[in-house]
C-alpha positions in Angstrom: 50.0 126.5 56.9 50.3 129.2 59.5 51.6 132.7 58.6 55.2 133.0 59.8 54.7 136.5 61.4 51.6 135.1 63.3 53.7 132.1 64.4 56.3 134.4 65.8 53.7 136.5 67.7 52.3 133.3 69.2 55.8 132.1 70.3 56.6 135.4 72.0 53.2 135.5 73.8 53.7 131.9 75.2 57.3 132.7 76.1 56.2 135.8 78.0 53.6 133.9 80.0 56.0 131.2 81.0 57.4 131.8 84.5 59.8 128.8 84.9 62.9 128.1 82.9 61.7 124.5 82.2 58.5 125.9 80.7 60.4 128.3 78.4 62.7 125.4 77.3 59.7 123.3 76.3 58.1 126.2 74.4 61.3 126.6 72.3 61.5 122.9 71.7 57.8 122.8 70.6 58.1 125.6 68.0 61.3 124.2 66.5 60.3 120.5 66.5 56.6 120.8 65.8 55.4 124.1 64.4 58.4 125.0 62.2 58.9 121.3 61.3 55.3 121.4 59.9 56.1 124.6 57.9 59.2 123.1 56.4 57.3 120.0 55.3 54.7 122.1 53.6 57.1 124.4 51.7 57.8 121.8 49.1 54.3 122.1 47.8 54.5 125.8 47.1 55.4 127.6 43.9 59.0 128.8 43.3 58.9 132.5 44.5 56.5 131.8 47.4 58.5 128.8 48.5 61.7 131.0 48.6 60.0 133.7 50.6 58.3 131.4 53.1 61.5 129.4 53.4 63.6 132.5 54.2 61.1 133.7 56.8 60.9 130.3 58.4 64.7 130.1 58.7 64.8 133.5 60.3 62.2 132.5 62.8 64.2 129.3 63.6 67.3 131.3 64.2 65.4 133.7 66.4 64.0 130.8 68.5 67.5 129.2 68.8 68.9 132.5 70.1 66.1 132.6 72.8 67.0 129.0 73.6 70.7 129.9 74.0 69.8 132.8 76.3 67.8 130.5 78.5 70.8 128.1 78.7 73.1 131.0 79.7 70.8 132.2 82.4 70.6 128.7 83.8 74.4 128.3 83.8 74.8 131.6 85.6 72.4 130.5 88.3 74.1 127.1 88.6 77.6 128.5 88.5 77.2 130.8 91.6 79.7 129.8 94.3 79.8 130.8 97.9 83.5 131.6 98.3 83.2 131.5 102.1 82.6 127.7 102.1 85.5 125.3 102.5 86.7 123.7 99.3 86.4 120.1 98.3 89.5 118.2 97.5 89.2 116.3 94.1 89.3 112.6 94.5 92.2 111.1 92.6 92.0 107.7 91.0 94.7 105.0 90.9 96.0 102.6 88.4 94.8 99.0 89.1 97.4 96.8 90.7 97.2 94.3 87.9 97.8 97.0 85.3 100.7 98.3 87.3 102.2 94.8 87.3 101.6 94.2 83.6 103.4 97.4 82.7 106.4 96.4 84.9 106.6 93.0 83.3 106.4 94.4 79.8 109.2 96.9 80.7 111.4 94.1 82.0 111.0 91.9 78.9 111.3 94.9 76.6 114.8 95.5 78.1 115.7 91.9 77.0 114.6 92.6 73.4 111.0 91.2 73.6 108.3 92.9 71.6 104.8 93.3 73.2 102.0 92.3 70.9 98.2 91.9 71.5 95.3 90.0 70.0 91.5 89.5 70.2 89.9 88.2 73.4 87.2 86.5 71.4 89.0 83.8 69.4 88.2 80.9 67.1 88.8 77.2 67.7 91.5 77.0 65.1 93.9 79.4 66.8 92.9 78.5 70.3 93.1 74.7 69.9 94.0 73.2 66.5 97.0 75.4 65.8 98.3 74.7 69.3 98.2 71.0 68.8 95.1 70.2 71.0 93.5 67.0 70.0 89.8 66.9 69.2 89.1 64.8 72.4 91.1 67.1 74.7 89.1 68.0 77.9 89.8 71.7 77.4 87.4 71.7 74.4 84.5 70.7 76.7 81.9 73.2 78.1 83.1 72.8 81.7 86.5 74.2 80.8 85.9 76.8 78.1 83.4 79.6 77.5 82.0 79.1 74.0 80.0 81.8 72.1 76.5 80.6 71.2 76.2 80.3 67.4 73.5 79.0 65.1 74.5 75.6 63.5 77.8 75.7 65.3 78.7 72.1 64.8 78.6 72.5 61.0 80.9 75.5 61.0 84.7 75.2 60.2 87.1 75.6 63.1 88.0 79.2 62.1 84.4 80.3 62.4 83.6 78.6 65.8 84.0 81.4 68.3 85.0 81.2 72.0 86.6 83.4 74.7 90.3 82.6 74.6 91.6 80.3 77.3 95.2 81.6 76.9 97.0 84.3 75.0 98.9 81.6 73.0 96.7 82.1 69.9 98.4 85.5 69.4 101.8 83.7 69.1 100.5 81.7 66.2 99.0 84.7 64.6 102.3 86.5 64.9 104.4 83.6 63.5 102.2 83.3 60.5 103.1 86.7 59.2 106.8 86.9 60.2 110.0 84.9 59.7 112.3 83.9 62.6 114.2 84.9 64.6 111.9 86.8 66.9 111.0 87.2 70.6 107.6 88.4 71.8 105.5 88.7 74.9 101.7 88.7 74.8 99.9 90.3 77.8 96.1 90.2 78.1 93.0 88.8 79.7 91.9 85.2 79.3 88.8 83.2 80.4 88.2 79.9 82.0 84.9 78.2 82.9 85.8 77.1 86.4 84.6 77.6 90.0 86.2 80.6 91.8 88.1 80.3 95.0 91.0 82.1 96.8 93.4 81.3 93.9 91.1 80.9 90.8 88.9 83.3 88.9 86.7 82.9 85.8 88.8 85.6 84.1 92.4 86.6 84.9 95.5 88.1 83.2 98.3 86.3 81.5 101.6 87.3 80.0 103.0 84.8 77.6 106.3 84.8 75.9 107.8 83.2 72.8 111.4 83.1 71.5 112.1 81.3 68.2 115.4 81.1 66.4 118.2 78.6 65.7 119.7 76.5 68.5 117.5 77.8 71.3 117.7 75.7 74.5 116.1 75.3 77.9 119.3 77.0 79.3 118.3 80.2 77.4 114.8 80.0 79.0 116.2 79.6 82.5 118.6 82.6 82.1 115.8 84.9 80.8 113.3 83.8 83.5 115.9 84.1 86.3 116.6 87.7 85.2 112.8 88.4 85.0 112.2 87.1 88.6 115.2 89.1 90.0 114.0 92.3 88.3 110.3 91.8 89.3 110.9 90.9 92.9 114.0 93.0 93.4 115.8 90.1 94.9 117.0 86.5 94.3 114.0 84.2 94.4 113.8 80.4 94.6 112.2 78.8 91.5 112.1 75.3 90.2 111.1 73.4 87.0 108.9 70.4 87.2 108.2 68.0 84.3 104.7 68.4 82.9 102.7 68.1 79.8 101.2 70.7 77.4 100.0 69.9 73.9 101.9 72.9 72.4 105.3 72.3 74.0 107.7 69.3 74.1 109.4 68.9 76.6 107.1 70.8 78.9 107.5 71.9 82.5 105.8 73.9 85.3 107.7 76.8 86.9 107.1 77.3 90.7 108.4 80.0 92.9 108.6 80.1 96.7 105.6 81.4 98.5 106.4 84.7 100.1 103.1 84.9 101.9 103.9 82.0 104.3 107.7 81.8 103.7 107.3 78.2 102.4 105.6 77.1 105.6 102.2 76.4 103.8 99.0 78.4 103.4 95.8 78.5 101.4 97.4 80.3 98.5 100.2 77.8 98.0 97.9 74.9 99.0 100.2 74.1 102.0 103.1 73.2 99.7 105.3 76.3 100.2 105.4 76.7 96.4 103.2 78.6 94.0 102.8 77.5 90.4 103.1 80.6 88.3 104.2 79.5 84.9 103.8 76.8 82.3 106.6 76.5 79.8 108.5 74.3 77.4 110.1 74.0 74.0 107.6 74.8 71.2 106.2 71.7 69.7 107.1 71.2 66.0 103.5 70.8 65.1 102.8 74.3 66.4 105.7 75.7 64.4 104.4 73.9 61.2 100.9 75.2 61.9 102.3 78.7 61.8 104.3 77.9 58.6 107.7 77.9 60.4 110.3 75.3 59.4 110.6 73.1 62.5 113.7 71.4 61.0 115.6 74.7 61.0 114.1 76.7 63.9 113.1 75.9 67.5 112.3 77.9 70.6 110.6 78.1 73.9 107.3 79.5 75.1 105.9 80.3 78.5 102.8 81.6 80.2 102.7 83.7 83.4 99.7 84.3 85.7 99.9 88.0 86.5 97.2 87.7 89.2 99.3 85.3 91.2 102.4 87.4 90.8 100.4 90.4 92.2 99.2 88.2 95.1 102.8 87.3 95.9 104.2 90.8 95.6 101.5 92.4 97.8 100.9 89.4 100.1 97.2 89.1 99.1 95.5 85.9 100.0 92.4 86.0 97.8 92.5 86.6 94.0 88.9 87.7 94.0 89.8 91.0 95.7 91.2 92.3 92.4 87.8 92.0 90.7 85.5 93.0 93.6 85.6 96.8 92.8 86.2 97.7 96.5 87.8 101.1 96.4 89.1 100.6 99.9 91.2 97.8 98.6 92.3 99.3 95.3 93.3 102.7 96.7 96.1 100.9 98.7 98.1 100.7 95.4 
């Protein structure tokens, strides 16, 4: 083991010879991580008094080297911090909030004013909450690989539904999770990102944002749903907007219906966004199926309610007259800075 005083002399000699800051930095690092590290490892083999003496000297040398290292950093900062005050200044570039985030916050605010509580849940779900608890049959197409993004797992087929993982296809599982732990009446909205295994085009993406709502209590009707959604549309678009309900089918609601709003991009004349119909499908809705209530341990004989799911991306397209949903996810700052 080298003598500590000798080690210090060697350090100072090497430091004095070094001409560049990078060389001095490497010398400090070498003596701390190699030379002194070797000394500290050898101390444990020394007798009591000698171990104390050598340990104290080694710590003093370590502090000395660290001080030299600190001085080198300060010198470097002073050199880098020099500013020519005669040069013109650079304006800081300000970021913007993503248009989908802006829209989501507005929607949450509107429903909050109607007494809805915003709740969130995991994006990686299990099959029980994403399918079984929502009354999807075992042979439903949505359970196939071409519609849903499943997480690769060892021996997946032998696992119970609550252990089979996937990327959620809607935010509806959060509704079941919420109902399991609370008693009606309640009204909630669930904003968040969802995932679908489908080809992308001007109106479809592999991931997008939804805002789902749920209202459960006694004697809830479709009339309650229409009144709430009408107010939502008026507040969101700052004007009366045409909307219609079309009969449909969803496993988790009965009766079920689609909600369409008039296409503002083409003024109902027909375009690629509305598929030349003049209407844009923005929401699936219906009265909550009794099986879903029972799965969440809610007495379906006493309570009922409605649920709906809104595609936030399509609302943003309508509001800003954007004809391609993929622009939201392209990361083009020229597009995003407009908002």
